[in-house]
Each structure stands twice: as C-alpha cells, then as structure tokens.
C-alpha positions as CSV (number, residue, x, y, z in Angstrom):
1,M,64.8,66.0,-56.9
2,S,63.3,63.5,-59.5
3,P,60.2,65.0,-61.7
4,D,58.1,62.1,-60.0
5,I,58.4,63.6,-56.4
6,I,57.6,67.1,-57.6
7,I,54.6,65.9,-59.1
8,L,53.5,63.7,-56.1
9,A,54.4,66.8,-54.1
10,A,52.2,69.1,-56.2
11,I,48.9,67.0,-56.3
12,A,49.6,66.4,-52.3
13,V,49.7,70.4,-52.2
14,F,46.6,70.5,-54.3
15,V,44.6,68.0,-52.2
16,I,45.3,69.5,-49.2
17,S,44.4,72.9,-50.2
18,R,41.3,71.7,-51.5
19,L,40.5,69.7,-48.2
20,Y,41.0,72.7,-46.0
21,A,38.7,74.5,-48.4
22,V,36.1,72.3,-48.4
23,L,36.3,71.6,-44.7
24,G,36.7,75.7,-43.5
25,Q,33.3,76.2,-45.2
26,K,31.5,73.3,-43.6
27,T,33.0,74.6,-40.3
28,G,32.1,78.2,-40.7
29,A,28.4,77.4,-42.4
30,E,27.3,74.3,-40.5
31,P,26.4,75.8,-37.2
32,R,24.5,78.5,-38.7
33,A,22.4,76.1,-41.0
34,H,22.1,73.7,-37.6
35,R,20.9,76.5,-35.6
36,V,18.5,77.4,-38.4
37,R,17.6,73.9,-38.9
38,E,16.9,73.8,-34.8
39,A,14.8,77.2,-34.9
40,A,12.4,76.0,-37.7
41,A,12.0,72.6,-35.7
42,R,11.3,74.6,-32.4
43,T,9.3,77.5,-33.8
44,P,5.8,75.4,-34.3
45,E,6.4,73.9,-30.6
46,R,7.0,77.5,-28.8
47,E,3.5,78.5,-30.5
48,E,1.8,75.2,-29.6
49,D,3.5,76.1,-26.0
50,T,2.3,79.7,-25.8
51,A,-1.2,78.8,-27.1
52,A,-1.6,76.2,-24.6
53,D,-0.7,78.5,-21.8
54,A,-3.1,81.0,-23.1
55,Q,-5.9,78.4,-23.1
56,D,-5.0,77.0,-19.1
57,K,-4.9,80.6,-17.8
58,P,-8.1,81.6,-16.5
59,R,-10.3,84.6,-17.9
60,L,-9.6,87.7,-15.5
61,R,-12.8,89.7,-14.9
62,P,-12.6,93.2,-13.3
63,A,-13.1,93.2,-9.4
64,F,-16.4,94.1,-8.3
65,T,-16.4,97.7,-6.3
66,G,-18.8,99.7,-4.5
67,P,-20.6,98.9,-1.4
68,A,-21.9,95.4,-2.5
69,A,-18.9,94.4,-3.7
70,A,-18.4,91.2,-1.3
71,G,-22.0,90.1,-2.0
72,M,-21.5,90.4,-5.9
73,E,-18.3,88.3,-5.1
74,A,-20.1,85.5,-3.4
75,I,-22.6,85.1,-6.0
76,A,-20.0,85.3,-8.6
77,L,-18.0,82.3,-6.9
78,E,-21.3,80.3,-7.3
79,D,-22.5,81.6,-11.1
80,Q,-19.5,82.9,-13.2
81,N,-21.6,84.2,-15.6
82,F,-22.5,86.6,-13.1
83,L,-22.0,90.3,-14.1
84,P,-23.2,93.2,-12.6
85,E,-23.9,95.4,-15.8
86,D,-25.8,92.4,-17.2
87,F,-28.0,92.1,-13.7
88,T,-28.8,95.6,-13.8
89,R,-29.9,95.7,-17.3
90,G,-32.5,93.1,-16.3
91,A,-33.4,94.8,-13.2
92,R,-34.5,97.9,-15.3
93,K,-36.5,95.6,-17.8
94,A,-38.1,93.6,-14.7
95,Y,-38.8,97.3,-13.0
96,E,-40.3,98.3,-16.2
97,L,-42.5,95.2,-16.7
98,I,-43.5,94.9,-13.3
99,V,-45.0,98.4,-13.0
100,G,-46.6,98.2,-16.4
101,A,-48.5,95.0,-15.3
102,Y,-49.2,96.6,-12.1
103,A,-50.8,99.7,-13.9
104,D,-52.7,97.1,-16.2
105,G,-54.0,94.8,-13.2
106,D,-52.2,92.0,-15.7
107,R,-52.1,89.0,-12.3
108,D,-50.8,86.4,-14.8
109,A,-47.8,88.8,-15.9
110,L,-46.9,89.4,-12.6
111,K,-46.9,86.4,-11.2
112,T,-44.0,85.1,-13.4
113,L,-41.8,88.1,-12.0
114,V,-42.7,88.3,-8.4
115,D,-42.5,85.9,-5.5
116,Q,-45.7,84.8,-3.8
117,D,-45.9,87.5,-0.9
118,V,-45.1,90.3,-3.9
119,F,-47.9,88.8,-5.7
120,D,-50.5,88.6,-2.8
121,A,-49.7,92.3,-2.0
122,Y,-49.8,93.5,-5.6
123,S,-52.9,91.3,-6.2
124,D,-54.6,92.9,-3.3
125,A,-53.9,96.6,-4.2
126,I,-55.1,96.0,-7.8
127,A,-58.5,94.8,-6.3
128,E,-58.6,97.8,-4.4
129,R,-58.1,99.8,-7.4
130,E,-60.4,98.4,-9.1
131,R,-63.1,98.7,-6.4
132,T,-62.4,102.5,-5.9
133,G,-62.1,103.1,-10.0
134,A,-58.8,104.8,-8.7
135,E,-56.6,105.4,-12.0
136,P,-53.1,103.7,-11.9
137,M,-49.8,105.3,-11.8
138,R,-47.6,104.4,-14.8
139,L,-44.0,104.4,-15.7
140,V,-43.0,107.9,-17.2
141,R,-39.4,107.7,-17.0
142,L,-36.7,105.4,-15.1
143,R,-34.4,107.7,-14.1
144,Q,-31.6,105.5,-11.9
145,A,-31.2,101.9,-11.2
146,R,-28.0,100.8,-9.4
147,I,-26.9,97.8,-7.0
148,V,-26.4,98.7,-3.6
149,E,-26.5,95.4,-1.4
150,A,-25.9,91.7,-2.4
151,S,-25.8,88.9,-0.5
152,V,-25.5,84.6,-0.7
153,D,-27.3,82.9,2.7
154,A,-26.5,79.7,3.8
155,T,-29.1,77.9,1.5
156,H,-27.3,79.8,-1.6
157,M,-30.1,81.9,-2.1
158,A,-28.6,85.2,-3.6
159,R,-30.4,88.6,-3.0
160,I,-29.5,92.0,-4.8
161,L,-31.1,95.1,-3.6
162,V,-31.3,97.8,-6.4
163,S,-32.2,101.0,-5.7
164,F,-34.3,102.7,-8.6
165,E,-35.3,106.3,-9.2
166,S,-38.4,106.8,-11.4
167,D,-41.0,109.3,-12.4
168,L,-44.8,107.8,-12.2
169,S,-48.1,109.5,-13.4
170,D,-52.0,108.9,-13.4
171,G,-52.1,111.1,-16.3
172,E,-52.8,114.3,-14.0
173,T,-50.5,114.2,-11.5
174,M,-46.6,113.1,-11.5
175,R,-44.7,112.0,-8.7
176,Q,-41.3,110.6,-8.0
177,A,-41.0,107.2,-6.5
178,K,-37.6,106.3,-4.9
179,E,-37.6,102.7,-3.5
180,I,-35.4,99.6,-3.0
181,W,-36.6,96.7,-4.7
182,T,-34.6,93.1,-3.7
183,F,-34.6,90.6,-6.1
184,K,-33.7,86.6,-5.5
185,R,-32.5,83.5,-7.0
186,P,-31.4,80.3,-5.8
187,L,-28.0,79.7,-7.2
188,R,-27.8,75.9,-7.1
189,I,-30.6,75.0,-9.7
190,D,-30.4,76.0,-13.5
191,N,-33.1,78.4,-13.9
192,P,-31.4,81.7,-14.4
193,N,-34.2,84.2,-13.6
194,W,-34.3,86.7,-10.7
195,L,-37.9,87.1,-8.9
196,L,-39.0,90.5,-7.0
197,D,-38.8,89.4,-3.4
198,E,-39.4,93.0,-1.6
199,V,-40.3,96.6,-2.2
200,T,-39.2,99.0,0.5
201,T,-39.6,102.9,0.1
202,A,-36.0,104.7,-0.1
203,S,-35.6,107.9,1.9
C-alpha cells in the first residue's frame, strides 16, 4: 500500500470521527435545548392564561343560611353588593338612631329614617308625650339584632325583618323591648338606603 493511500485513509478516519463526535453531541443536546426554549416560550402564555381564567371566574360567596335564606338570595340576585352581615350592622345603627331620635322628639331625623306611616305614628306619639310631660324611654343596651325573614315582591321592593332585643329606661324604670322591625328598599333604584316600614311587638 502506498504512503499516499495510508495518509488519505488516516485523514478520512479522522474526519469521520470528528463528524460523529459533533453530530453525536448535537443529537443528545438538541432536544433538551429545544425543550428548554419551548418551555421558556410557553411559560408566560400559561401564566397569562391562568390569570385570564382567574379573572373570568366569578367570585364565590358563602351560601345564605337560616330561615331568611331564600329571601336573601332573591335580594342578592338583584343587588350583588348585598351581604347579610353588612345589612345587620346597618340595621343596628338604624335602630340606635331611630330610638334616639324618637326619645329626643327629633322629627327631622326620623323623617330620613322611616317611611311616612311610621313617621306619622311616631310624630303622634311624640306629640302625646310632649302634652303629658312623660319621660321618654332611651336605649341603654342593644342586646340582639338578627334577620328573621326576607323577601322581594313583584314590584322589586325588598323587605327584611329584623328581630331586636334591647334594654330601655326612662331614668327610673328599666324594661326589655322585643320587637320585629321591617326595613324596605326598592331594588331598581340607585339609592342604597333602607327605610323602617313597620314595627311589631315580638312574643
């Protein structure tokens, strides 16, 4: 065999071995690098999709419970901001304001908190108290306020009945009051205020 053939064969073996080494490295690394590039490209999309899905899903609220659950559900269908705990806090405040305004004989304050029928009844009672000089009963402590009934009628008027238990005093005697107050609000108008619609004595 001539020296030229031996040299060419050696060069061919060297070239083939180098090509194999290079191709072998690419074959093993390329899929991994490709997967990394794919993952890097997909990750932001998945994060954006997850954020979009979270925005599309409606916020869940706890289901209403108790005897007034169906009525409160009907109210919440028309007023998505309605929450029983917020309403109860507002009802407690309204009770304190109304009892205080009635004791003070403040008809102007009462007029903003009660409907016309209740206002007329309270105004007449204030006039009678002023005529006789009787001491008004004032709120000492509000023991309890809880929703006992709720409804929405065909005119979209919402009504919620709240049971109140409180201690009242005229300065000499103390008595416990148990009453059911009915608050109402038309749901198809923007005014969020509830008015006292009726007061009955609870057993």
